[in-house]
C-alpha positions as CSV (number, residue, x, y, z in Angstrom):
1,M,-58.5,-129.6,-17.9
2,A,-59.2,-126.4,-17.0
3,T,-63.3,-124.8,-17.5
4,R,-63.4,-122.5,-20.4
5,P,-65.4,-119.4,-18.9
6,M,-68.5,-118.4,-20.5
7,P,-69.1,-115.1,-22.7
8,N,-70.2,-112.2,-20.9
9,N,-74.2,-111.8,-22.2
10,F,-73.6,-108.0,-21.8
11,A,-70.5,-107.7,-23.8
12,I,-72.0,-109.9,-26.8
13,I,-75.4,-108.0,-26.8
14,G,-72.7,-104.5,-26.5
15,R,-70.9,-106.1,-29.2
16,F,-73.8,-106.4,-31.9
17,L,-75.2,-102.9,-31.2
18,R,-71.5,-101.2,-31.9
19,I,-71.8,-103.6,-35.6
20,A,-75.5,-102.5,-35.7
21,L,-74.8,-98.3,-35.2
22,L,-71.8,-98.6,-37.4
23,L,-73.9,-100.2,-40.1
24,C,-76.7,-97.9,-40.0
25,G,-73.9,-94.9,-40.1
26,L,-72.6,-96.8,-43.1
27,G,-75.7,-96.5,-44.9
28,S,-76.6,-92.7,-44.4
29,N,-73.5,-91.7,-45.2
30,V,-74.3,-93.6,-48.3
31,Q,-77.7,-92.5,-49.1
32,A,-77.2,-88.7,-48.2
33,E,-75.8,-87.1,-51.2
34,I,-74.6,-83.7,-51.2
35,T,-76.6,-81.1,-53.8
36,H,-74.1,-80.4,-56.4
37,T,-74.9,-77.5,-58.8
38,D,-73.6,-79.9,-62.2
39,D,-76.4,-82.2,-61.4
40,Y,-78.8,-79.4,-62.1
41,R,-80.3,-76.5,-64.4
42,N,-82.3,-74.2,-62.5
43,F,-81.2,-72.1,-60.1
44,W,-82.0,-68.7,-58.0
45,L,-79.6,-66.0,-57.7
46,W,-80.0,-64.0,-54.7
47,A,-78.8,-60.4,-54.1
48,G,-75.1,-60.3,-53.0
49,V,-74.3,-63.8,-54.6
50,Q,-71.9,-64.1,-56.9
51,P,-72.5,-65.6,-60.1
52,Q,-71.3,-68.9,-60.6
53,R,-69.9,-71.2,-63.3
54,A,-73.4,-73.3,-62.7
55,L,-75.3,-70.3,-64.3
56,S,-73.7,-71.3,-68.1
57,H,-75.8,-74.8,-68.1
58,A,-78.9,-73.0,-66.6
59,K,-82.0,-74.1,-68.0
60,E,-84.0,-71.4,-65.6
61,I,-83.0,-68.8,-63.6
62,Y,-84.9,-67.3,-60.7
63,L,-83.9,-63.6,-60.1
64,L,-84.2,-61.1,-57.1
65,A,-85.8,-58.0,-58.5
66,G,-86.4,-56.4,-55.0
67,E,-88.1,-57.0,-51.6
68,V,-92.0,-55.7,-50.8
69,S,-91.0,-54.1,-47.0
70,D,-93.7,-53.9,-44.5
71,K,-92.2,-51.3,-42.3
72,G,-94.6,-48.0,-42.2
73,K,-95.7,-47.6,-45.8
74,P,-95.1,-50.8,-47.8
75,Q,-92.8,-49.9,-50.3
76,I,-90.2,-52.0,-53.2
77,I,-87.1,-52.0,-52.1
78,S,-84.7,-52.9,-55.3
79,Q,-82.0,-55.2,-54.9
80,R,-80.6,-54.9,-58.2
81,S,-78.4,-51.8,-59.3
82,A,-79.1,-52.6,-62.6
83,M,-81.5,-54.3,-65.2
84,P,-80.2,-57.8,-66.2
85,H,-79.7,-58.5,-69.8
86,I,-79.9,-62.9,-69.9
87,I,-79.1,-64.7,-73.2
88,G,-79.9,-68.1,-73.0
89,P,-81.7,-69.2,-70.3
90,D,-85.8,-68.8,-69.5
91,V,-85.8,-66.0,-66.9
92,W,-88.2,-66.0,-63.3
93,I,-88.1,-62.5,-61.9
94,V,-88.5,-63.1,-58.0
95,Y,-90.3,-60.8,-55.4
96,R,-89.5,-61.5,-51.8
97,A,-92.6,-60.1,-49.7
98,Q,-92.9,-59.3,-46.2
99,T,-96.3,-58.7,-46.3
100,L,-99.7,-58.6,-48.6
101,D,-100.4,-55.3,-48.0
102,W,-100.2,-54.3,-51.3
103,N,-101.3,-51.1,-52.5
104,E,-101.9,-49.9,-56.0
105,A,-98.5,-48.2,-56.4
106,I,-97.5,-51.8,-55.6
107,F,-99.0,-53.8,-57.7
108,T,-98.3,-51.3,-60.6
109,D,-94.5,-50.9,-60.0
110,V,-94.0,-54.9,-59.7
111,L,-95.6,-55.1,-63.1
112,R,-94.0,-52.4,-64.6
113,H,-90.9,-54.3,-63.5
114,V,-92.1,-57.3,-65.5
115,Q,-92.7,-55.6,-68.7
116,S,-89.5,-54.2,-68.7
117,W,-87.4,-57.1,-68.0
118,K,-89.4,-58.6,-71.0
119,A,-88.7,-55.8,-73.1
120,E,-85.4,-56.0,-72.3
121,G,-84.6,-59.2,-74.4
122,N,-84.7,-61.5,-71.3
123,N,-86.4,-64.4,-72.2
124,L,-88.9,-63.7,-69.1
125,I,-91.6,-66.8,-68.4
126,G,-93.1,-65.5,-65.2
127,L,-92.7,-64.1,-61.8
128,Q,-92.4,-65.9,-58.6
129,I,-93.6,-64.1,-54.7
130,D,-91.1,-65.6,-52.0
131,F,-93.2,-64.9,-49.0
132,D,-93.4,-67.0,-46.0
133,A,-97.6,-67.4,-45.5
134,G,-98.3,-69.4,-42.3
135,T,-99.8,-72.6,-43.1
136,K,-102.9,-72.6,-41.5
137,H,-103.5,-69.1,-43.7
138,L,-102.9,-70.5,-47.1
139,N,-106.6,-69.0,-48.1
140,R,-106.0,-65.5,-47.7
141,Y,-102.6,-65.8,-49.7
142,A,-104.8,-67.6,-52.2
143,L,-106.8,-64.3,-52.2
144,F,-103.9,-62.0,-52.7
145,L,-102.5,-64.1,-55.3
146,L,-106.0,-64.0,-57.5
147,K,-105.6,-60.7,-57.5
148,L,-101.9,-60.6,-58.4
149,R,-102.9,-63.2,-61.3
150,G,-105.5,-60.9,-62.5
151,K,-102.9,-58.1,-63.3
152,L,-100.0,-60.3,-64.6
153,P,-100.7,-60.6,-68.7
154,K,-101.5,-63.9,-69.3
155,E,-98.3,-64.3,-71.2
156,F,-96.6,-65.1,-68.1
157,K,-96.4,-67.9,-65.6
158,L,-97.0,-67.2,-61.8
159,S,-94.5,-69.1,-59.1
160,V,-94.9,-69.1,-55.4
161,T,-92.3,-70.3,-52.9
162,G,-93.5,-72.3,-50.3
163,L,-93.0,-73.5,-46.6
164,L,-91.8,-77.2,-46.1
165,D,-94.6,-77.5,-43.7
166,W,-97.3,-76.6,-45.9
167,S,-96.8,-80.3,-47.7
168,A,-97.4,-81.9,-44.3
169,N,-100.0,-79.5,-42.1
170,G,-100.7,-77.2,-45.0
171,D,-105.2,-76.4,-44.6
172,P,-105.9,-79.4,-47.7
173,A,-108.8,-76.0,-48.7
174,G,-105.9,-73.3,-48.9
175,L,-103.7,-76.0,-50.9
176,D,-107.1,-76.8,-53.0
177,A,-107.1,-72.7,-53.8
178,L,-103.5,-72.3,-54.7
179,A,-103.5,-74.9,-56.8
180,G,-106.6,-72.9,-59.0
181,V,-104.2,-69.7,-59.3
182,V,-100.7,-70.1,-59.6
183,D,-98.9,-72.3,-62.2
184,E,-96.1,-73.9,-59.9
185,L,-94.9,-74.2,-56.2
186,V,-91.3,-74.6,-54.9
187,L,-91.1,-76.3,-51.7
188,Q,-87.9,-75.3,-49.9
189,I,-86.2,-77.8,-47.6
190,Y,-84.0,-75.3,-46.3
191,Q,-83.9,-72.2,-44.4
192,G,-81.1,-69.8,-44.3
193,N,-78.2,-71.2,-45.3
194,H,-78.7,-74.9,-43.7
195,V,-81.1,-77.9,-44.8
196,I,-84.5,-78.1,-42.0
197,P,-83.5,-81.4,-39.9
198,G,-86.0,-84.0,-40.5
199,Y,-87.1,-82.9,-44.2
200,A,-88.0,-86.5,-45.2
201,R,-91.1,-86.7,-43.2
202,Y,-92.4,-83.1,-44.3
203,L,-92.0,-84.3,-47.9
204,A,-94.1,-87.7,-46.6
205,R,-97.7,-86.4,-47.5
206,L,-96.5,-84.8,-51.4
207,D,-99.1,-86.9,-52.8
208,Q,-101.8,-84.3,-51.6
209,L,-100.8,-81.7,-53.7
210,K,-102.6,-80.5,-56.6
211,I,-100.3,-78.2,-57.9
212,P,-97.1,-78.6,-60.2
213,F,-94.3,-78.4,-57.5
214,R,-90.1,-78.5,-57.6
215,I,-88.5,-79.0,-54.9
216,G,-86.0,-76.2,-53.4
217,L,-82.2,-77.6,-52.8
218,L,-79.5,-76.0,-50.6
219,Q,-76.0,-75.8,-52.8
220,G,-73.8,-78.0,-50.9
221,G,-77.0,-79.3,-49.0
222,E,-77.8,-82.3,-47.6
223,W,-80.6,-84.0,-50.1
224,Q,-81.8,-87.6,-50.4
225,E,-84.9,-88.1,-52.7
226,P,-88.3,-89.2,-51.1
227,P,-89.5,-92.6,-52.9
228,R,-92.3,-92.3,-55.0
229,L,-91.2,-88.6,-55.5
230,A,-90.3,-89.2,-59.3
231,S,-93.3,-91.1,-59.9
232,N,-95.7,-87.6,-58.9
233,L,-97.0,-86.4,-61.6
234,N,-97.0,-83.0,-59.9
235,F,-93.2,-82.9,-59.4
236,T,-91.4,-81.1,-61.9
237,G,-87.5,-80.5,-60.6
238,Y,-85.9,-78.6,-58.4
239,V,-84.3,-75.5,-58.5
240,V,-81.3,-75.2,-57.0
241,F,-80.7,-71.8,-54.3
242,L,-77.2,-70.5,-54.8
243,R,-74.8,-69.1,-52.4
244,N,-71.1,-67.7,-51.7
245,A,-68.2,-70.2,-51.0
246,Q,-68.1,-68.6,-47.7
247,N,-71.5,-69.3,-46.8
C-alpha cells in the first residue's frame, strides 16, 4: 500500500494567506463608498467648474467669489464675471485667502460684496474663508477671524475650511479659540483632485472639536464614515466639492 504524502506546511500557510488577503480585499471594496452628488444637498461650486444637475436639489451652495492674493500688495482677484442670482438654496460667499495680511480696503471690499450679493436677491446666509492655516498656528488665525467677525454684520454666519490635520494634531488652545469665533468648520478630506490617503486616522479625534463641523468630500472620491461620527453632537453634515467630469 502506497504511503500518502504529508501536506506541505508552507503550501497550507500560503493558501490561508491568499484567502485572508482576498477576504480583506472584498471587505475594503464593500466598505469603500464613492461620493455621488445624488446623496448630498450641500455643495461647493468653484471657479471654472460647470454647474451640474445636483445643484437643482441643493440646500446650500458655497460659491467662490474671489481670491485674496499675497503677491506684492494684497488684493482681491475676482473669480466671477458677474454677480450670481440664485433662487432656492441658501448661499455662502467664499473667499480663498493666500494671506491674512488684509488691509482695510480688503475688508471693506469683502463686506461690500457680502451686502451686494444679499441685495441681489440671493438667500445669503454667510461668509466662508478658505485658508490653509498651519496646524500649529491656529491662534493667529483665530485673531484674524475675530477681527473679521467684528466687521461682519451679525445677520451673517462665519465659516472656515480646515485642513484634515487640524482634527488630529491641531493645538487645543487654537481650536478652542476658533470655537469662540466661527459658526462652523468644514474639514476637507481631499487635496486638489485627490482624496488624502489614510484620512480615517486624521478623523479619529473628532471628539476634541468644540465647533460645529462638516466634512468636505470630493465628488467621485472615496469616503467611509468613521465610527461615532453620526452621534457626534457637533457634526452637522457634509459639503461636496464639485468638479468637472474630465477631472
